[in-house]
N, C-alpha and C positions, 0 to 999 in steps of 0.2 A: 350331202351330210356325212363328210368323211370323217374316219375316227374312229369307227367302230371296228371290234376284233373279228377278224376271218380267220375260222379253222380250215387249213387245205390237206384232205386224207388223199394219199395216192401212193401207191408204191414204186411207181416211175419216178426217178430224181428230174428228169427233163420236164415232166407234167408240173411237177413242184415249182421248179426254178421259172417253167413261164408264167405261172399265175402270179407267182411273188413279184418278178421283174418286170414283167410286163402289163400286169393287171391290176393286180391288187396295191403295192408300194406306191406306183407313179399317183395313184388315185388317192393316196391318204389312208388306207386302211392298213390297221396293225396286223401283222401275220402271223400264225402259229401252223406248225407241221406236225403231220402224223402219217405213219406207212401204211397204216391200217387201222380197221375199227376197233381193235382193243386198244391201241394206243390214242386214239382220238377220246374213246371214252375215260380214260384215266386223265387226259388232259382238261376235259370238261368237267372233271370232279375238283381240280385244282383251282381253276380259275373261269371266270364267266365268258364266255362266246356268244357273239350276236349271229353267226352264221357259220354255216358248214357247208364246204364245198367238196364234195367226194366223189371217188370213183365207184364206179359199179361194182367190179371184181376186184379183188384185193385177198392176199394170204389171211389167213385165220379167220379174219371178219370182214365182209364186203359192204357196200354202202346200203345195201336193202337189211342185212342182219343189224346195222349199224343204227337205221331208222328204227326197227323193231325194239330193240334194247333202249334207245332213247322214249319211246312210247310206255314201254315196260316201268322205268325210270321216273315217267311222269314229267320229263323234260321238254317244254315246247320251244325247239330251238330251230328255226326256220332251216331247211337245207335246200341245197342244189345238187342233184346227180349228173354225172357225167360219164359217156361211154363210149367206145370204138364199134360195138356192136349192138344197137338197142332192137327193142322189138315193142310194137303196141301193149302186149300182155305187161312187159316189164314196167313201162312207162306207167300203165293203170295202175299194178301194184304200188309203184312207188308214190304216185299222187295218194293212195289210199292210204299209205302211211304216213301221209302229212308233207312230203316234199313239196316246195315252191315251184321248182322247175326242173327241167329233164333235157340235158343238152346233148347232142352228139359230137363226139370227139373226131377231127380237129374241129375246133371252133373259132369265130373271128371275135377280136377282143370287143369289139362295141357289143357284139352279141353276149358276152358273158357279164359285160357292164352292165346291159341293160337287165339280164337274170338278177344279178346282185342289187340292184337298185329297186326293182319289183318286190325282191325277197324280203327286204329291209324295210321297204314303206310302210307297211302296218306295223312295226315295232317304234318307227320316227313319229308315226302321227299318233301313237299311244304316250309315247312322251310327250308331245307337244299338248295331247289333252290334260295331261296331268299337271303340265306346267302352267297351264291355263286355269284348271281348278285351283290349285294353289295360290295363284295370282288373286284369284276372285276372294279364296277363303281370307288372304292376307287384307285386300280391300275392306273386307267386311268386317276384320278384326279391328282394322284402324278407325273406321267409322264407328263402331261401337265404344272405343275407348274415348273418341272426341264425343261422343253424345253423354257417356258417364260423367265427361270433366263439366259437361255444359249442366247436368244435373246435380253435379258437387256445386258448382258456382251457384246455380239457382238455390239450394239449398242454404248457402252461407247467405245471400241475399235475403233470403225469408227469415234467417237470423237476426241481421241487420235490422230488420223491420218489426221483429217482435220482442227482441230483447231488449230489457232496459239499462242492464248491467255492463257499461262498457270495459269494465275489465273483462268479462267473460267473453264479450264480443272479439276483443283484441286478442286474446288467449287462442281462441277458436280461430281465427284469420291465421294467425301464426302455425296453427297445428295443419290447416288445411294447406298451406305454402310449402311444409315441408313435405306432408303427405303427396301432393301434385307435382312435385319437382322432384322426390325421391332423394331429398337432400339429407346430409348427416345432421344437421342444425338448423334453426332459423330464430328470428329475433325482429321485433319491432322497436325501433328506437324513435324518441321526440326530441326537439330541440329545446333545450332549455334557454330561455330568453335572458337569464338572469346570468348564467356562467358562460354561454355561448358554445357549450357543448351538448353532444346528443346523450342521452339517458336511456336505459333499457326501460321498456314499458311492459312488454311481453316475450316470452322467448321457451324455445322447445329445443331439449337436446343438449344445452350448454353447460348444464351443473348448476346445484344450487348456489354455488360458491363463487363461480366467475358470473351468475345472473345478479347477484345482490351489488356487484361493485364495477357492473361492465358500464365504464364510461369512457367517450371518445371525444377528441377536440376534432372541430370542422376544419381548422386550418390543413392539417396534415395524415387526412385516413380517406379510406376510399369512398366511404359512406359520407364524409363532408365534402368530398367533392361532387357526390351525389346532389346534397343539399345545395352547395354554391352554383350548379349548373343546370340543375332540374332536369338533369337526364340521368337513365339509368347506367349501370356500370356491369358488364359480364366479361369474364375473363377466368383463365385459369383452367385447368382439369384435362388437359392435354399430355403434358410431359410429366415423367416421373419425379423431376424434380424442381414441379412448379411451388411455390410457397409464397403467399402474400400475407402481410401484416396488417391484421386488423387495428391491433393496439399492442402497447409493450407485451412482450413475450406470448402474443398469442396470433398462429397463423394458421393458415388454410392454404388447401390446394386449389380450391376453385370458388368462386363467390359470383352472386348476382343479387344486386341492389336497385332497388326502385323507390323514386319518390314518392311521398305523402302529401297531397296539395290539395289546398282549401282556398277558394278565392285566387287564385293563381300565385299562391305564395306555399312554399315548400315547409311543412310542418314536421317531417321526420322520413326514415328510411323504413321500409319494409325489405329484410335480407334474407337470403339462405346460402348455406355456405357446406361445401363438400370437406370437412377436417382431414380426415383419413382417406376417404375413397377418391380414387383418381377417376373422375366422372365431371365431365364438361357439361354446363348447362346450354339449353339451346334455345332457338326463337320461341318457339313453342311454350317453353318454361317462360321465358320472359313475357310472353303474351298474357299466360296465366297469371303471373304474378302481379303485372299491370291491374288487372281485373280485380285481384284480392285489394291491391293498394287503393283502389275507389272506393271500396266497401270500408276499407277502415276509415279512409278519410271522411266518409260518410258518416260513420258510427261517432268518430269524436266530435264529427260537427254537430251531430243529434245530440250527443250528452251534454254540448256547450247551449243547444236550445233548450233542452228542458231544464238544465240549471238555471239558466236566464229568466227561464217559464217560473220555475219553483221561487225564484226572488222575488219576480212580479205577484206573484199570488200570496207570498207573504207579506207583502206592502200593500196589497189590495185587502187582506184581513183586517189590517188597521183602519182601514177607511170605511166610508159607509157602505150601504146595502147596494144602493146605485151603482157606487163604484165597481163594488164585488160583482155586480151582474155585467158591467163592460169587460171586466178582466177575464170573467168566464168566456164570454162570447169571443174576446181576442184570443182565448188558448184555443177555442175549437179552431178558429179560422188558421191558427199558427199548427196545430196539429194536421189539419186537412192539408195545409199547403206544405206539409213536413212528409205527409203521406206520398203527394204527388211527385214531388223532388225524388223520394227515394225510389218509387215505381219508375221514373224516368231513367235516374241512373241504373237501377237493374237491368232493364230493359235495352239500354243502350249498351252496356257492358255484354249482354248475351247476345245481342245482335252482332257485336262486334266479333265476337269468339265464334258465332255461327258462320259469317262472312269467311273469316278465316279457313275453317274446317271445310265449307263448301268448296270454296276456291282450291285448295290443298287436294282434293281427292277427285274433281272434275276432271282433269287431264287423264289419269290413269283407268279412270272408269270409261272414258269414251276410248281410250284405247284398247281396252278389254274386249268392249264392243265391236271395235272395228276388227279385231284379231278373231273375236268368234265369226263374223261374217266370211273373213277370208277361209277359216278353217272349215266352215261349212262346206265351202265347195271344194275341198281336197279330200275331206274322209269319205269313207265308204258308207254309202247310204243305206244303212242298217236301222232297223228300229230302236235299237238300243241307242245308238248312235244320236239320232234324232230326237229322242227322249233327252240325252245326257247335254247336248248342245241347247235344246230348250229350257231345261234348268238353268244351266249357266246364263243363260240369258235374260232369264227370268230374274235371277239374282242380282245381276248387275244392273237390270232396269229398276229393280225393286233400289239398290243403292242410288241411282241416280234421281230417282224420284224424291229420297231424301235430301238431298243436295239441293233440289229444287225449293222443298218445303223450307230448307234453312235460310236459302236465300229471299224467299218470299217473307218469310219471318223476320229478316233483318231490313226488309225494306230496298231489297238492291236490284230488284226486278222494274222495267222502264214501265210506264202506264200509257197506253194508247187509247185515247178516248174518241168515241165515235157514236151516232145515235145508232140507238138498239132497241127492239122488243124484248123486254124481259121473261114475255112468257115463253118464248123461243128458248132463251138463255136455261129456263128452269127445265124444259123438255129435254135437252140436250145434256144438261147436269143429271136429271133421272137415267138417261140411257147409257152414259157413260159408268153409273153405278150397276147397272144390269150388265155390263160387257164384264165387271171384276166380280161381282158377287150374285148369286142366285138371288132375287126379289119375288118368287112362288109366294112365300108366306106374308108379304106385307101388299096390302092393298091401297093403292094411291088414288085419293079422292081430289080432281082437279076443281077448283074453283076461280078459273081465271076470268078476269076482266077482258072480253072481246074488245073493247075500245081504249084498252091502257095505253096512257101516250108513251110515246117515246123519250128514253133517257139517254144521256151523255155518259157513256161507261166504256171500261177495258172489259170487252167481252170475254175473253181468256180468265182474265182475275175473277171477275164476277162469277163466271161460270164454276171455278175453283173454290168460291167461298160457298155458293149453292151446293156443290156437291159434298163439302165435306159437312155441311147442316144436315143434308139428305142422308149421310154414312151414320153419322151422330145419331139421328132419330132410328134410323134401322137397327142399330146396333143396340139402341135401348129397347127392343122389341123382338129379344131373341126366340122366341116361340111364336111370333108374327103378331099382327097388328094392322091399325090404320094410321096410313101418314097423309094428312090433308094439308095441300099447298095452296093458299090463295094470293091471288095478286088482284090490288084495286088501287084507286087515284083517290086520295084523302086531299082536298085543300090544293096545296101547293107542293105537295110529294107523292111518291108513289110508294105503295108500301107491298113488300113481300111477307107472309105468313106461314111458317113452317111448324106443324103442330103434330105431335105423336100421341098414341096411347102406351107409352112405355112404362118404365117404372116409375118415373119421376126423380126429382133431384131434392135435395133437404134444403131448407133455407141456409144452413151454416155453408153449404159448399156452394151454392147458387152465386154468390159473391165471387167464388175464385174459379169459375169454370172457365174464364178466359184468360186466365193466368197460364204462361206456359209451364207444362208438364205438373200440373195440379195434380193430386192423387187424392181419390176417395176410398173408401172401404171395398167399393166394388170395381173399380175401375182407373186408370189413369189417362188424363184427357191429352195429353203430348202437346204438340204444336199447333193442331188443325184448328181449333175455335180460337186460338191467337191468332192465327193466319187469316180467318173469315174475319173477327174483330178488326184487323188493321186494315184488312182489304176496304170495307163498309168506310172506314173512318178516311183514308185515302180517296172516297169518293163522296168526301163531305157528307156523308150520311151517319146513321146511329143504329146500334143493335139493341134490343130488351128480350129478355127473357123472363118467363114465368113458368113457374113449375111448383109442385107438390109433391110428395113421396107417396106413389102409388096413384097417381092422378095425372102422369103425363106429362109433357113438357111443349113448351111454345115460344119459338122464335119469331120477332117482330122487327123487320129491317125497314128503316125509313130512309128514301133517297130522294134529293130533289129532282122536282120533273126538267 
């Protein structure tokens, strides 16, 4: 690793020339010169120096005095001393003052190069360690940013399912689009069937005057191209002179438009623009906007459903009581179907984003782990270095675990079914929890059926689901308690019952604990129970939960034999 700055200190011109021309410069080192220790100290004060090679005896200040001055000033610069006439006592004193090596003149070029490499190794390893640390921190920041985006999208999805005012929902979606893409302005335009134009339905950052009159023709506009083709458009933001016309007299430097679709028909466009900022949009922004466009389409379709439903109710009120009962029953069915549709769309969008996030950071995490293993064999085996390497590896493994959880949530993991004994899988999941968290305060009561039939499952996936249930139960008992796990065969199915004596869950929260990132007053459930639910469902099984505040919680898994 050449390129470091080496300060050569010697009162002999021939020694300096030899070091510079035959040792340092041919091997890529930057060279500084001084004729004595005083000049060397002046140079060190002016610019950074990575290594000092100093003669022992010089006028005004020799090599040992130079080392003493460096120590007094608190400067830790590796140094190599060289002399024609050395002694064991002088060498001992030099090493006590911090010298990395002590060389007798005349020396061989290879001998000096080896001494230089040894003296610079510690600094090089420190730089490599700092680089790895910064890389891990950067990956952590990227992951936190992606998870925050997922939470934001999930919040918008909940708004779509909870709000009935379509205007409020669409304005919230446009606001989210501007915020998540860091755009100057955003808009949502719908196709006017009567005029064949796009008209503004919701906007942010465009100004009241522009918003009220903003219309554009489909035939000769960027947004119109999106309507005609059904494909997004993303251009601009690279060159200072970028300028794209949205409509007459309205130009932007960069734009990103995505289609709004219902039943394979484009009904509008969700757009973000950079009007004054020279900043291009990216594929990440495209994916985020596509997810938001899906939410907008659901909201519009939802409003149409409710409008039709209201019309049906009005007509039903004019009919007989019997007909009114039929309409009410139909209303319940439509609402339930609509909830299922919204849930499916929401989870699909979140799964899409989760897959993109996991695949985006999987390679850098693996590279970090490989580099850490290589670095561990090169660094000095001190306790501090060992603790630091373990900490870095732990953080990288944590990132890796999160990406695997995201892939589980998105359903990207392949299932390999085989005959297995669920009792053994339960024990493995309990042991896994004990490896990462002390369970001394938790009493495990086993109620396993010794004649439990074999079931066809993916052992690793089922172990992961049971591990999440065990960890959730233990977290509900922070001061200790009893965890009871029962396995049994009932008719044509095998059941696993996981019960704790924890704080319990309220009935309002109980309906949402399998929703990703659901947050109560006491905790956030994240993705773990959502992944558990998905794993059981993919095994053609079901999972039920019963709980009451202050009375513990019981999860029951039903799997076919």
